[in-house]
HTML snippet that shows the backbone in 3Dmol.js (N, CA, C, O; Angstrom):
<script src="https://3Dmol.org/build/3Dmol-min.js"></script>
<div id="view" style="width:600px;height:400px;position:relative"></div>
<script>
const pdb = `
ATOM      1  N   MET A   1     163.644  -1.425 -24.879  1.00  0.00           N
ATOM      2  CA  MET A   1     163.865   0.164 -25.497  1.00  0.00           C
ATOM      3  C   MET A   1     162.052   0.470 -26.058  1.00  0.00           C
ATOM      4  O   MET A   1     161.788   1.201 -27.012  1.00  0.00           O
ATOM      5  N   GLY A   2     161.264  -0.075 -25.439  1.00  0.00           N
ATOM      6  CA  GLY A   2     160.560   0.502 -25.180  1.00  0.00           C
ATOM      7  C   GLY A   2     160.547   1.551 -26.366  1.00  0.00           C
ATOM      8  O   GLY A   2     161.033   2.656 -26.603  1.00  0.00           O
ATOM      9  N   LEU A   3     159.316   0.143 -27.300  1.00  0.00           N
ATOM     10  CA  LEU A   3     159.033   0.617 -28.766  1.00  0.00           C
ATOM     11  C   LEU A   3     157.195   0.628 -29.217  1.00  0.00           C
ATOM     12  O   LEU A   3     156.522   0.887 -30.214  1.00  0.00           O
ATOM     13  N   LEU A   4     156.926   0.106 -27.576  1.00  0.00           N
ATOM     14  CA  LEU A   4     155.221   1.028 -27.701  1.00  0.00           C
ATOM     15  C   LEU A   4     154.698   1.611 -26.859  1.00  0.00           C
ATOM     16  O   LEU A   4     153.506   1.539 -26.560  1.00  0.00           O
ATOM     17  N   HIS A   5     155.431   2.196 -26.418  1.00  0.00           N
ATOM     18  CA  HIS A   5     155.319   3.583 -25.780  1.00  0.00           C
ATOM     19  C   HIS A   5     155.730   4.560 -25.948  1.00  0.00           C
ATOM     20  O   HIS A   5     156.932   4.740 -25.750  1.00  0.00           O
ATOM     21  N   ARG A   6     155.300   5.097 -26.173  1.00  0.00           N
ATOM     22  CA  ARG A   6     155.819   7.282 -26.193  1.00  0.00           C
ATOM     23  C   ARG A   6     156.564   7.373 -25.335  1.00  0.00           C
ATOM     24  O   ARG A   6     156.519   6.782 -24.256  1.00  0.00           O
ATOM     25  N   ARG A   7     157.540   8.315 -25.800  1.00  0.00           N
ATOM     26  CA  ARG A   7     157.360   9.567 -24.832  1.00  0.00           C
ATOM     27  C   ARG A   7     157.473  10.095 -23.972  1.00  0.00           C
ATOM     28  O   ARG A   7     156.419   9.634 -23.533  1.00  0.00           O
ATOM     29  N   LYS A   8     157.884  10.887 -22.983  1.00  0.00           N
ATOM     30  CA  LYS A   8     157.510  11.259 -22.507  1.00  0.00           C
ATOM     31  C   LYS A   8     158.548  12.812 -22.868  1.00  0.00           C
ATOM     32  O   LYS A   8     159.752  12.936 -23.095  1.00  0.00           O
ATOM     33  N   ASN A   9     157.238  13.980 -22.770  1.00  0.00           N
ATOM     34  CA  ASN A   9     157.485  14.871 -23.158  1.00  0.00           C
ATOM     35  C   ASN A   9     158.494  15.355 -22.220  1.00  0.00           C
ATOM     36  O   ASN A   9     158.940  14.267 -21.859  1.00  0.00           O
ATOM     37  N   LYS A  10     159.411  16.546 -21.336  1.00  0.00           N
ATOM     38  CA  LYS A  10     159.592  16.489 -19.791  1.00  0.00           C
ATOM     39  C   LYS A  10     159.699  17.983 -19.562  1.00  0.00           C
ATOM     40  O   LYS A  10     159.718  18.654 -18.530  1.00  0.00           O
ATOM     41  N   LYS A  11     159.802  18.491 -21.670  1.00  0.00           N
ATOM     42  CA  LYS A  11     160.426  20.202 -21.901  1.00  0.00           C
ATOM     43  C   LYS A  11     159.297  20.891 -21.508  1.00  0.00           C
ATOM     44  O   LYS A  11     159.064  22.088 -21.342  1.00  0.00           O
ATOM     45  N   PHE A  12     158.625  19.851 -21.391  1.00  0.00           N
ATOM     46  CA  PHE A  12     157.353  21.471 -21.834  1.00  0.00           C
ATOM     47  C   PHE A  12     156.202  20.584 -20.630  1.00  0.00           C
ATOM     48  O   PHE A  12     155.444  19.639 -20.845  1.00  0.00           O
ATOM     49  N   ASP A  13     156.496  21.418 -19.246  1.00  0.00           N
ATOM     50  CA  ASP A  13     155.132  21.143 -18.767  1.00  0.00           C
ATOM     51  C   ASP A  13     153.681  22.001 -18.768  1.00  0.00           C
ATOM     52  O   ASP A  13     153.626  23.168 -19.157  1.00  0.00           O
ATOM     53  N   TYR A  14     152.219  21.055 -18.147  1.00  0.00           N
ATOM     54  CA  TYR A  14     151.626  22.143 -19.167  1.00  0.00           C
ATOM     55  C   TYR A  14     150.431  22.230 -17.868  1.00  0.00           C
ATOM     56  O   TYR A  14     150.266  21.262 -17.126  1.00  0.00           O
ATOM     57  N   GLU A  15     149.959  22.992 -17.774  1.00  0.00           N
ATOM     58  CA  GLU A  15     148.643  23.023 -17.048  1.00  0.00           C
ATOM     59  C   GLU A  15     147.558  22.839 -17.417  1.00  0.00           C
ATOM     60  O   GLU A  15     147.240  24.025 -17.329  1.00  0.00           O
ATOM     61  N   PRO A  16     146.380  22.219 -17.883  1.00  0.00           N
ATOM     62  CA  PRO A  16     145.269  22.494 -17.857  1.00  0.00           C
ATOM     63  C   PRO A  16     144.326  23.856 -18.132  1.00  0.00           C
ATOM     64  O   PRO A  16     144.247  24.352 -17.008  1.00  0.00           O
ATOM     65  N   ARG A  17     143.744  24.516 -18.841  1.00  0.00           N
ATOM     66  CA  ARG A  17     143.519  25.953 -18.518  1.00  0.00           C
ATOM     67  C   ARG A  17     142.212  25.519 -17.073  1.00  0.00           C
ATOM     68  O   ARG A  17     141.689  26.591 -16.769  1.00  0.00           O
ATOM     69  N   TYR A  18     141.885  24.887 -16.596  1.00  0.00           N
ATOM     70  CA  TYR A  18     140.296  24.692 -15.684  1.00  0.00           C
ATOM     71  C   TYR A  18     141.032  23.638 -14.481  1.00  0.00           C
ATOM     72  O   TYR A  18     140.403  22.757 -13.895  1.00  0.00           O
ATOM     73  N   TYR A  19     142.449  23.932 -14.272  1.00  0.00           N
ATOM     74  CA  TYR A  19     142.855  23.929 -13.110  1.00  0.00           C
ATOM     75  C   TYR A  19     142.258  24.125 -11.424  1.00  0.00           C
ATOM     76  O   TYR A  19     142.245  25.344 -11.250  1.00  0.00           O
ATOM     77  N   LYS A  20     141.990  23.746 -10.723  1.00  0.00           N
ATOM     78  CA  LYS A  20     142.531  24.168  -9.852  1.00  0.00           C
ATOM     79  C   LYS A  20     143.278  24.320  -8.769  1.00  0.00           C
ATOM     80  O   LYS A  20     143.585  23.302  -8.150  1.00  0.00           O
ATOM     81  N   SER A  21     143.831  25.883  -8.205  1.00  0.00           N
ATOM     82  CA  SER A  21     145.017  25.798  -7.855  1.00  0.00           C
ATOM     83  C   SER A  21     145.053  25.724  -6.716  1.00  0.00           C
ATOM     84  O   SER A  21     143.877  25.650  -6.361  1.00  0.00           O
ATOM     85  N   SER A  22     146.120  25.673  -5.287  1.00  0.00           N
ATOM     86  CA  SER A  22     145.946  25.998  -4.090  1.00  0.00           C
ATOM     87  C   SER A  22     145.024  25.457  -3.140  1.00  0.00           C
ATOM     88  O   SER A  22     144.664  24.587  -2.347  1.00  0.00           O
ATOM     89  N   ASP A  23     144.788  27.208  -4.111  1.00  0.00           N
ATOM     90  CA  ASP A  23     143.423  27.743  -2.464  1.00  0.00           C
ATOM     91  C   ASP A  23     141.999  27.272  -3.027  1.00  0.00           C
ATOM     92  O   ASP A  23     140.864  27.622  -2.703  1.00  0.00           O
ATOM     93  N   GLY A  24     142.590  26.079  -4.268  1.00  0.00           N
ATOM     94  CA  GLY A  24     140.560  25.968  -4.796  1.00  0.00           C
ATOM     95  C   GLY A  24     140.263  27.319  -5.844  1.00  0.00           C
ATOM     96  O   GLY A  24     139.927  26.636  -6.811  1.00  0.00           O
ATOM     97  N   SER A  25     140.191  28.185  -6.150  1.00  0.00           N
ATOM     98  CA  SER A  25     140.462  28.804  -7.074  1.00  0.00           C
ATOM     99  C   SER A  25     140.560  28.476  -8.030  1.00  0.00           C
ATOM    100  O   SER A  25     141.314  27.506  -8.105  1.00  0.00           O
ATOM    101  N   ARG A  26     139.991  28.924  -9.307  1.00  0.00           N
ATOM    102  CA  ARG A  26     140.006  28.544 -10.732  1.00  0.00           C
ATOM    103  C   ARG A  26     140.783  29.478 -11.114  1.00  0.00           C
ATOM    104  O   ARG A  26     141.013  29.787  -9.945  1.00  0.00           O
ATOM    105  N   PRO A  27     141.654  30.516 -11.929  1.00  0.00           N
ATOM    106  CA  PRO A  27     143.331  31.853 -12.376  1.00  0.00           C
ATOM    107  C   PRO A  27     142.436  31.756 -13.298  1.00  0.00           C
ATOM    108  O   PRO A  27     141.715  32.731 -13.084  1.00  0.00           O
ATOM    109  N   PHE A  28     141.715  30.795 -14.843  1.00  0.00           N
ATOM    110  CA  PHE A  28     141.238  31.408 -15.988  1.00  0.00           C
ATOM    111  C   PHE A  28     140.160  31.352 -16.281  1.00  0.00           C
ATOM    112  O   PHE A  28     139.676  31.291 -17.411  1.00  0.00           O
ATOM    113  N   GLU A  29     139.206  31.382 -14.374  1.00  0.00           N
ATOM    114  CA  GLU A  29     138.023  31.109 -15.093  1.00  0.00           C
ATOM    115  C   GLU A  29     136.414  32.411 -15.504  1.00  0.00           C
ATOM    116  O   GLU A  29     135.966  33.520 -15.213  1.00  0.00           O
ATOM    117  N   ILE A  30     136.138  31.121 -16.395  1.00  0.00           N
ATOM    118  CA  ILE A  30     135.854  32.175 -17.605  1.00  0.00           C
ATOM    119  C   ILE A  30     134.126  32.904 -16.818  1.00  0.00           C
ATOM    120  O   ILE A  30     133.274  32.147 -16.353  1.00  0.00           O
ATOM    121  N   LYS A  31     133.980  34.327 -16.846  1.00  0.00           N
ATOM    122  CA  LYS A  31     132.531  34.546 -17.063  1.00  0.00           C
ATOM    123  C   LYS A  31     131.977  35.531 -16.792  1.00  0.00           C
ATOM    124  O   LYS A  31     132.628  36.571 -16.689  1.00  0.00           O
ATOM    125  N   HIS A  32     130.682  35.517 -16.604  1.00  0.00           N
ATOM    126  CA  HIS A  32     130.283  36.483 -17.485  1.00  0.00           C
ATOM    127  C   HIS A  32     130.424  37.913 -17.313  1.00  0.00           C
ATOM    128  O   HIS A  32     131.041  38.452 -16.395  1.00  0.00           O
ATOM    129  N   LYS A  33     129.794  38.510 -18.285  1.00  0.00           N
ATOM    130  CA  LYS A  33     131.127  39.997 -18.060  1.00  0.00           C
ATOM    131  C   LYS A  33     129.761  40.878 -16.255  1.00  0.00           C
ATOM    132  O   LYS A  33     130.357  41.131 -15.208  1.00  0.00           O
ATOM    133  N   PHE A  34     128.487  41.096 -16.311  1.00  0.00           N
ATOM    134  CA  PHE A  34     128.578  41.364 -15.168  1.00  0.00           C
ATOM    135  C   PHE A  34     127.933  40.112 -14.414  1.00  0.00           C
ATOM    136  O   PHE A  34     126.937  40.281 -13.711  1.00  0.00           O
ATOM    137  N   ASP A  35     128.621  38.624 -14.600  1.00  0.00           N
ATOM    138  CA  ASP A  35     127.929  38.319 -13.638  1.00  0.00           C
ATOM    139  C   ASP A  35     128.299  38.379 -11.937  1.00  0.00           C
ATOM    140  O   ASP A  35     128.057  37.397 -11.234  1.00  0.00           O
ATOM    141  N   ASP A  36     128.992  39.802 -11.284  1.00  0.00           N
ATOM    142  CA  ASP A  36     129.289  40.140 -10.432  1.00  0.00           C
ATOM    143  C   ASP A  36     128.440  41.468  -9.266  1.00  0.00           C
ATOM    144  O   ASP A  36     128.661  41.898  -8.134  1.00  0.00           O
ATOM    145  N   GLN A  37     127.494  41.703 -10.269  1.00  0.00           N
ATOM    146  CA  GLN A  37     127.092  42.968 -10.033  1.00  0.00           C
ATOM    147  C   GLN A  37     125.409  41.811 -10.394  1.00  0.00           C
ATOM    148  O   GLN A  37     124.351  42.373 -10.114  1.00  0.00           O
ATOM    149  N   ARG A  38     125.326  40.622 -10.857  1.00  0.00           N
ATOM    150  CA  ARG A  38     123.473  40.259 -10.918  1.00  0.00           C
ATOM    151  C   ARG A  38     123.344  39.957  -9.713  1.00  0.00           C
ATOM    152  O   ARG A  38     124.330  40.205  -9.019  1.00  0.00           O
ATOM    153  N   LYS A  39     122.033  39.278  -8.958  1.00  0.00           N
ATOM    154  CA  LYS A  39     121.568  38.162  -7.959  1.00  0.00           C
ATOM    155  C   LYS A  39     121.364  36.821  -8.746  1.00  0.00           C
ATOM    156  O   LYS A  39     121.562  35.616  -8.589  1.00  0.00           O
ATOM    157  N   THR A  40     120.962  37.513  -9.489  1.00  0.00           N
ATOM    158  CA  THR A  40     119.758  35.936 -10.787  1.00  0.00           C
ATOM    159  C   THR A  40     121.115  35.213 -10.954  1.00  0.00           C
ATOM    160  O   THR A  40     120.766  34.053 -10.735  1.00  0.00           O
ATOM    161  N   VAL A  41     122.277  35.172 -11.172  1.00  0.00           N
ATOM    162  CA  VAL A  41     123.451  34.083 -11.668  1.00  0.00           C
ATOM    163  C   VAL A  41     123.476  33.080 -11.051  1.00  0.00           C
ATOM    164  O   VAL A  41     123.580  31.974 -11.583  1.00  0.00           O
ATOM    165  N   GLN A  42     123.362  33.330  -9.471  1.00  0.00           N
ATOM    166  CA  GLN A  42     123.500  32.308  -8.280  1.00  0.00           C
ATOM    167  C   GLN A  42     122.024  31.241  -8.621  1.00  0.00           C
ATOM    168  O   GLN A  42     122.236  30.511  -9.589  1.00  0.00           O
ATOM    169  N   LYS A  43     121.332  31.151  -8.309  1.00  0.00           N
ATOM    170  CA  LYS A  43     120.538  30.201  -7.699  1.00  0.00           C
ATOM    171  C   LYS A  43     119.693  29.543  -9.682  1.00  0.00           C
ATOM    172  O   LYS A  43     119.398  30.076 -10.752  1.00  0.00           O
ATOM    173  N   THR A  44     119.672  28.482  -9.210  1.00  0.00           N
ATOM    174  CA  THR A  44     119.999  28.263 -11.202  1.00  0.00           C
ATOM    175  C   THR A  44     118.083  27.512 -11.202  1.00  0.00           C
ATOM    176  O   THR A  44     117.454  27.439 -12.258  1.00  0.00           O
ATOM    177  N   ASN A  45     117.630  27.168 -10.182  1.00  0.00           N
ATOM    178  CA  ASN A  45     116.519  26.106 -10.441  1.00  0.00           C
ATOM    179  C   ASN A  45     115.616  27.431  -9.955  1.00  0.00           C
ATOM    180  O   ASN A  45     115.825  28.170  -8.993  1.00  0.00           O
ATOM    181  N   LEU A  46     114.060  27.500 -11.393  1.00  0.00           N
ATOM    182  CA  LEU A  46     113.729  28.080 -11.529  1.00  0.00           C
ATOM    183  C   LEU A  46     112.033  29.521 -10.434  1.00  0.00           C
ATOM    184  O   LEU A  46     111.304  30.477 -10.700  1.00  0.00           O
ATOM    185  N   LYS A  47     112.282  28.865  -9.617  1.00  0.00           N
ATOM    186  CA  LYS A  47     111.999  29.854  -7.778  1.00  0.00           C
ATOM    187  C   LYS A  47     113.307  30.628  -6.997  1.00  0.00           C
ATOM    188  O   LYS A  47     113.235  31.335  -5.992  1.00  0.00           O
ATOM    189  N   GLY A  48     114.434  30.294  -7.722  1.00  0.00           N
ATOM    190  CA  GLY A  48     115.199  31.446  -6.555  1.00  0.00           C
ATOM    191  C   GLY A  48     115.223  32.742  -7.653  1.00  0.00           C
ATOM    192  O   GLY A  48     115.364  33.944  -7.431  1.00  0.00           O
ATOM    193  N   LYS A  49     114.966  31.769  -9.342  1.00  0.00           N
ATOM    194  CA  LYS A  49     116.193  32.726 -10.785  1.00  0.00           C
ATOM    195  C   LYS A  49     114.644  34.249 -10.848  1.00  0.00           C
ATOM    196  O   LYS A  49     114.523  35.399 -11.272  1.00  0.00           O
ATOM    197  N   PHE A  50     113.580  32.923  -9.927  1.00  0.00           N
ATOM    198  CA  PHE A  50     112.498  34.246  -9.630  1.00  0.00           C
ATOM    199  C   PHE A  50     112.059  35.179  -8.744  1.00  0.00           C
ATOM    200  O   PHE A  50     111.242  36.072  -8.962  1.00  0.00           O
ATOM    201  N   ASN A  51     112.652  34.928  -7.708  1.00  0.00           N
ATOM    202  CA  ASN A  51     112.275  35.492  -6.272  1.00  0.00           C
ATOM    203  C   ASN A  51     113.819  36.746  -6.658  1.00  0.00           C
ATOM    204  O   ASN A  51     113.899  37.858  -6.137  1.00  0.00           O
ATOM    205  N   ASN A  52     114.358  36.450  -7.173  1.00  0.00           N
ATOM    206  CA  ASN A  52     115.841  37.188  -7.257  1.00  0.00           C
ATOM    207  C   ASN A  52     116.051  38.753  -8.433  1.00  0.00           C
ATOM    208  O   ASN A  52     116.794  39.733  -8.496  1.00  0.00           O
ATOM    209  N   ALA A  53     114.563  38.018  -9.409  1.00  0.00           N
ATOM    210  CA  ALA A  53     114.407  39.435 -10.493  1.00  0.00           C
ATOM    211  C   ALA A  53     113.610  39.614  -9.641  1.00  0.00           C
ATOM    212  O   ALA A  53     113.393  38.403  -9.583  1.00  0.00           O
ATOM    213  N   ILE A  54     112.876  40.053  -8.819  1.00  0.00           N
ATOM    214  CA  ILE A  54     111.735  40.226  -8.186  1.00  0.00           C
ATOM    215  C   ILE A  54     112.008  40.647  -6.968  1.00  0.00           C
ATOM    216  O   ILE A  54     111.094  41.219  -6.374  1.00  0.00           O
ATOM    217  N   ASP A  55     113.507  40.455  -6.184  1.00  0.00           N
ATOM    218  CA  ASP A  55     113.738  41.329  -5.498  1.00  0.00           C
ATOM    219  C   ASP A  55     114.561  42.335  -5.687  1.00  0.00           C
ATOM    220  O   ASP A  55     114.571  43.229  -4.840  1.00  0.00           O
ATOM    221  N   ASP A  56     115.886  42.457  -7.437  1.00  0.00           N
ATOM    222  CA  ASP A  56     115.881  42.994  -8.244  1.00  0.00           C
ATOM    223  C   ASP A  56     115.546  44.417  -8.688  1.00  0.00           C
ATOM    224  O   ASP A  56     116.061  45.522  -8.857  1.00  0.00           O
ATOM    225  N   PHE A  57     114.432  43.782  -8.777  1.00  0.00           N
ATOM    226  CA  PHE A  57     113.549  44.754  -9.079  1.00  0.00           C
ATOM    227  C   PHE A  57     112.095  45.528  -8.121  1.00  0.00           C
ATOM    228  O   PHE A  57     111.142  46.269  -8.362  1.00  0.00           O
ATOM    229  N   ARG A  58     112.692  44.785  -6.940  1.00  0.00           N
ATOM    230  CA  ARG A  58     111.582  46.015  -5.851  1.00  0.00           C
ATOM    231  C   ARG A  58     113.031  46.894  -5.225  1.00  0.00           C
ATOM    232  O   ARG A  58     112.825  47.846  -4.472  1.00  0.00           O
ATOM    233  N   GLN A  59     114.729  46.440  -5.650  1.00  0.00           N
ATOM    234  CA  GLN A  59     114.985  47.324  -4.901  1.00  0.00           C
ATOM    235  C   GLN A  59     115.651  48.452  -5.671  1.00  0.00           C
ATOM    236  O   GLN A  59     115.859  49.543  -5.141  1.00  0.00           O
ATOM    237  N   GLY A  60     116.133  48.055  -7.496  1.00  0.00           N
ATOM    238  CA  GLY A  60     116.911  48.361  -7.789  1.00  0.00           C
ATOM    239  C   GLY A  60     115.535  49.808  -8.865  1.00  0.00           C
ATOM    240  O   GLY A  60     115.863  50.991  -8.774  1.00  0.00           O
ATOM    241  N   SER A  61     115.026  49.677  -9.190  1.00  0.00           N
ATOM    242  CA  SER A  61     113.910  50.367  -9.650  1.00  0.00           C
ATOM    243  C   SER A  61     114.064  52.009  -9.084  1.00  0.00           C
ATOM    244  O   SER A  61     115.005  52.407  -8.398  1.00  0.00           O
ATOM    245  N   ASP A  62     112.940  52.816  -9.534  1.00  0.00           N
ATOM    246  CA  ASP A  62     112.763  54.293  -8.788  1.00  0.00           C
ATOM    247  C   ASP A  62     111.340  54.744  -8.797  1.00  0.00           C
ATOM    248  O   ASP A  62     110.491  53.974  -9.247  1.00  0.00           O
ATOM    249  N   ALA A  63     111.107  55.542  -8.490  1.00  0.00           N
ATOM    250  CA  ALA A  63     109.228  55.368  -8.274  1.00  0.00           C
ATOM    251  C   ALA A  63     108.661  55.784 -10.017  1.00  0.00           C
ATOM    252  O   ALA A  63     107.477  55.544 -10.254  1.00  0.00           O
ATOM    253  N   ASN A  64     109.604  56.440 -11.259  1.00  0.00           N
ATOM    254  CA  ASN A  64     108.963  57.254 -12.382  1.00  0.00           C
ATOM    255  C   ASN A  64     109.177  56.359 -12.300  1.00  0.00           C
ATOM    256  O   ASN A  64     108.633  56.029 -11.246  1.00  0.00           O
ATOM    257  N   VAL A  65     110.013  54.931 -12.980  1.00  0.00           N
ATOM    258  CA  VAL A  65     109.877  53.536 -13.596  1.00  0.00           C
ATOM    259  C   VAL A  65     109.066  52.637 -12.892  1.00  0.00           C
ATOM    260  O   VAL A  65     108.144  52.389 -13.668  1.00  0.00           O
ATOM    261  N   ARG A  66     108.903  52.038 -11.896  1.00  0.00           N
ATOM    262  CA  ARG A  66     107.470  52.011 -11.686  1.00  0.00           C
ATOM    263  C   ARG A  66     106.032  52.697 -12.256  1.00  0.00           C
ATOM    264  O   ARG A  66     105.241  52.250 -13.086  1.00  0.00           O
ATOM    265  N   THR A  67     106.011  53.702 -11.642  1.00  0.00           N
ATOM    266  CA  THR A  67     105.042  53.910 -12.032  1.00  0.00           C
ATOM    267  C   THR A  67     104.798  54.225 -13.572  1.00  0.00           C
ATOM    268  O   THR A  67     103.602  54.290 -13.857  1.00  0.00           O
ATOM    269  N   ARG A  68     106.126  54.540 -15.150  1.00  0.00           N
ATOM    270  CA  ARG A  68     105.741  53.814 -16.476  1.00  0.00           C
ATOM    271  C   ARG A  68     104.989  52.300 -16.072  1.00  0.00           C
ATOM    272  O   ARG A  68     104.069  51.973 -16.821  1.00  0.00           O
ATOM    273  N   ILE A  69     105.296  51.452 -15.042  1.00  0.00           N
ATOM    274  CA  ILE A  69     105.134  50.322 -15.672  1.00  0.00           C
ATOM    275  C   ILE A  69     103.990  50.027 -15.891  1.00  0.00           C
ATOM    276  O   ILE A  69     103.564  49.400 -16.861  1.00  0.00           O
ATOM    277  N   TYR A  70     103.087  50.690 -14.528  1.00  0.00           N
ATOM    278  CA  TYR A  70     101.598  50.392 -14.329  1.00  0.00           C
ATOM    279  C   TYR A  70     101.310  51.309 -15.400  1.00  0.00           C
ATOM    280  O   TYR A  70     100.087  51.169 -15.427  1.00  0.00           O
ATOM    281  N   VAL A  71     101.589  52.221 -16.380  1.00  0.00           N
ATOM    282  CA  VAL A  71     100.551  52.884 -16.967  1.00  0.00           C
ATOM    283  C   VAL A  71     100.684  52.089 -18.033  1.00  0.00           C
ATOM    284  O   VAL A  71      99.715  51.502 -18.516  1.00  0.00           O
ATOM    285  N   ILE A  72     101.736  52.004 -18.445  1.00  0.00           N
ATOM    286  CA  ILE A  72     101.533  50.617 -20.158  1.00  0.00           C
ATOM    287  C   ILE A  72     100.906  49.828 -19.395  1.00  0.00           C
ATOM    288  O   ILE A  72     100.132  49.315 -20.204  1.00  0.00           O
ATOM    289  N   ILE A  73     100.734  49.467 -18.638  1.00  0.00           N
ATOM    290  CA  ILE A  73      99.656  47.511 -18.341  1.00  0.00           C
ATOM    291  C   ILE A  73      98.341  47.479 -18.303  1.00  0.00           C
ATOM    292  O   ILE A  73      97.398  46.693 -18.393  1.00  0.00           O
ATOM    293  N   ILE A  74      98.671  48.973 -18.085  1.00  0.00           N
ATOM    294  CA  ILE A  74      97.033  49.494 -17.652  1.00  0.00           C
ATOM    295  C   ILE A  74      96.328  49.934 -19.207  1.00  0.00           C
ATOM    296  O   ILE A  74      95.255  49.455 -19.573  1.00  0.00           O
ATOM    297  N   VAL A  75      97.081  50.868 -19.991  1.00  0.00           N
ATOM    298  CA  VAL A  75      96.687  51.214 -21.030  1.00  0.00           C
ATOM    299  C   VAL A  75      96.651  49.818 -22.040  1.00  0.00           C
ATOM    300  O   VAL A  75      95.926  49.769 -23.034  1.00  0.00           O
ATOM    301  N   LEU A  76      97.659  48.561 -21.569  1.00  0.00           N
ATOM    302  CA  LEU A  76      97.415  47.454 -23.165  1.00  0.00           C
ATOM    303  C   LEU A  76      96.111  46.794 -22.068  1.00  0.00           C
ATOM    304  O   LEU A  76      95.346  46.156 -22.791  1.00  0.00           O
ATOM    305  N   VAL A  77      95.718  46.756 -20.863  1.00  0.00           N
ATOM    306  CA  VAL A  77      94.485  46.474 -20.500  1.00  0.00           C
ATOM    307  C   VAL A  77      93.540  46.887 -21.484  1.00  0.00           C
ATOM    308  O   VAL A  77      93.081  46.241 -22.426  1.00  0.00           O
ATOM    309  N   ALA A  78      93.244  48.442 -21.010  1.00  0.00           N
ATOM    310  CA  ALA A  78      92.194  49.536 -21.672  1.00  0.00           C
ATOM    311  C   ALA A  78      91.696  48.144 -22.980  1.00  0.00           C
ATOM    312  O   ALA A  78      90.837  47.285 -23.182  1.00  0.00           O
ATOM    313  N   LEU A  79      93.704  49.087 -23.928  1.00  0.00           N
ATOM    314  CA  LEU A  79      93.062  48.589 -25.456  1.00  0.00           C
ATOM    315  C   LEU A  79      92.667  46.952 -25.180  1.00  0.00           C
ATOM    316  O   LEU A  79      91.473  46.682 -25.313  1.00  0.00           O
ATOM    317  N   PHE A  80      93.520  45.923 -24.833  1.00  0.00           N
ATOM    318  CA  PHE A  80      93.025  44.594 -24.487  1.00  0.00           C
ATOM    319  C   PHE A  80      91.348  44.855 -24.278  1.00  0.00           C
ATOM    320  O   PHE A  80      90.919  44.165 -25.202  1.00  0.00           O
ATOM    321  N   LEU A  81      90.530  45.255 -23.824  1.00  0.00           N
ATOM    322  CA  LEU A  81      89.178  45.158 -23.583  1.00  0.00           C
ATOM    323  C   LEU A  81      88.764  45.813 -24.573  1.00  0.00           C
ATOM    324  O   LEU A  81      87.839  45.333 -25.228  1.00  0.00           O
ATOM    325  N   TRP A  82      89.533  47.518 -25.077  1.00  0.00           N
ATOM    326  CA  TRP A  82      87.621  47.337 -25.803  1.00  0.00           C
ATOM    327  C   TRP A  82      88.495  46.262 -27.295  1.00  0.00           C
ATOM    328  O   TRP A  82      87.878  45.282 -27.712  1.00  0.00           O
ATOM    329  N   LEU A  83      88.965  46.383 -27.505  1.00  0.00           N
ATOM    330  CA  LEU A  83      89.771  45.271 -28.731  1.00  0.00           C
ATOM    331  C   LEU A  83      88.361  44.568 -28.518  1.00  0.00           C
ATOM    332  O   LEU A  83      87.362  44.713 -29.223  1.00  0.00           O
ATOM    333  N   MET A  84      88.531  43.624 -27.175  1.00  0.00           N
ATOM    334  CA  MET A  84      87.032  42.726 -27.616  1.00  0.00           C
ATOM    335  C   MET A  84      86.091  43.139 -26.624  1.00  0.00           C
ATOM    336  O   MET A  84      85.817  42.885 -25.451  1.00  0.00           O
ATOM    337  N   ASP A  85      85.625  44.021 -27.740  1.00  0.00           N
ATOM    338  CA  ASP A  85      83.599  44.937 -26.471  1.00  0.00           C
ATOM    339  C   ASP A  85      83.857  44.387 -25.595  1.00  0.00           C
ATOM    340  O   ASP A  85      83.630  43.177 -25.559  1.00  0.00           O
ATOM    341  N   PHE A  86      84.492  45.111 -24.426  1.00  0.00           N
ATOM    342  CA  PHE A  86      84.150  44.614 -23.424  1.00  0.00           C
ATOM    343  C   PHE A  86      82.850  46.108 -22.741  1.00  0.00           C
ATOM    344  O   PHE A  86      83.105  47.312 -22.767  1.00  0.00           O
ATOM    345  N   ASP A  87      81.803  45.586 -22.316  1.00  0.00           N
ATOM    346  CA  ASP A  87      80.994  46.210 -22.138  1.00  0.00           C
ATOM    347  C   ASP A  87      81.063  46.074 -20.628  1.00  0.00           C
ATOM    348  O   ASP A  87      80.929  45.059 -19.946  1.00  0.00           O
ATOM    349  N   LEU A  88      81.341  47.533 -20.198  1.00  0.00           N
ATOM    350  CA  LEU A  88      81.302  48.203 -18.098  1.00  0.00           C
ATOM    351  C   LEU A  88      79.283  48.065 -17.507  1.00  0.00           C
ATOM    352  O   LEU A  88      78.777  47.868 -16.402  1.00  0.00           O
ATOM    353  N   SER A  89      78.614  48.315 -19.050  1.00  0.00           N
ATOM    354  CA  SER A  89      78.090  47.982 -17.944  1.00  0.00           C
ATOM    355  C   SER A  89      77.217  47.517 -17.136  1.00  0.00           C
ATOM    356  O   SER A  89      76.236  48.053 -16.620  1.00  0.00           O
ATOM    357  N   ILE A  90      77.895  45.844 -17.012  1.00  0.00           N
ATOM    358  CA  ILE A  90      77.505  45.517 -16.258  1.00  0.00           C
ATOM    359  C   ILE A  90      77.776  45.731 -15.098  1.00  0.00           C
ATOM    360  O   ILE A  90      77.094  45.385 -14.133  1.00  0.00           O
ATOM    361  N   PHE A  91      78.820  46.336 -15.075  1.00  0.00           N
ATOM    362  CA  PHE A  91      79.553  46.808 -13.177  1.00  0.00           C
ATOM    363  C   PHE A  91      77.637  47.570 -12.643  1.00  0.00           C
ATOM    364  O   PHE A  91      76.840  46.925 -11.963  1.00  0.00           O
ATOM    365  N   SER A  92      77.543  48.066 -12.835  1.00  0.00           N
ATOM    366  CA  SER A  92      76.187  49.237 -12.855  1.00  0.00           C
ATOM    367  C   SER A  92      76.140  48.141 -12.362  1.00  0.00           C
ATOM    368  O   SER A  92      76.614  47.009 -12.453  1.00  0.00           O
ATOM    369  N   GLY A  93      74.791  49.316 -11.280  1.00  0.00           N
ATOM    370  CA  GLY A  93      73.551  48.573 -10.418  1.00  0.00           C
ATOM    371  C   GLY A  93      72.409  48.615 -11.238  1.00  0.00           C
ATOM    372  O   GLY A  93      71.474  48.087 -10.635  1.00  0.00           O
ATOM    373  N   ARG A  94      71.954  49.171 -12.789  1.00  0.00           N
ATOM    374  CA  ARG A  94      70.992  49.265 -12.894  1.00  0.00           C
ATOM    375  C   ARG A  94      70.687  47.499 -13.746  1.00  0.00           C
ATOM    376  O   ARG A  94      69.551  47.161 -14.077  1.00  0.00           O
TER     377      ARG A  94
END
`;
const viewer = $3Dmol.createViewer("view");
viewer.addModel(pdb, "pdb");
viewer.setStyle({}, {cartoon: {color: "spectrum"}});
viewer.zoomTo();
viewer.render();
</script>
């Protein structure tokens, strides 16, 4: 009589959320908002992420952004050298 087994629900045909369809894609795949525009989400190792970030920096930035970044780096290095009392006289020939 089946007292030890549960009755199978025949009215409700459940498909799990992450099932693969016939063409191999997942119809309810959860993705981040900007995954289609970013290149840094494709490689998972550190070298791949670094190379993709450098490529994005080279392709996506304009000259004003690069100039601004270089000026900020120069100012920070000069500020660090000034705080450490670095003497520039070691570069002179005397």
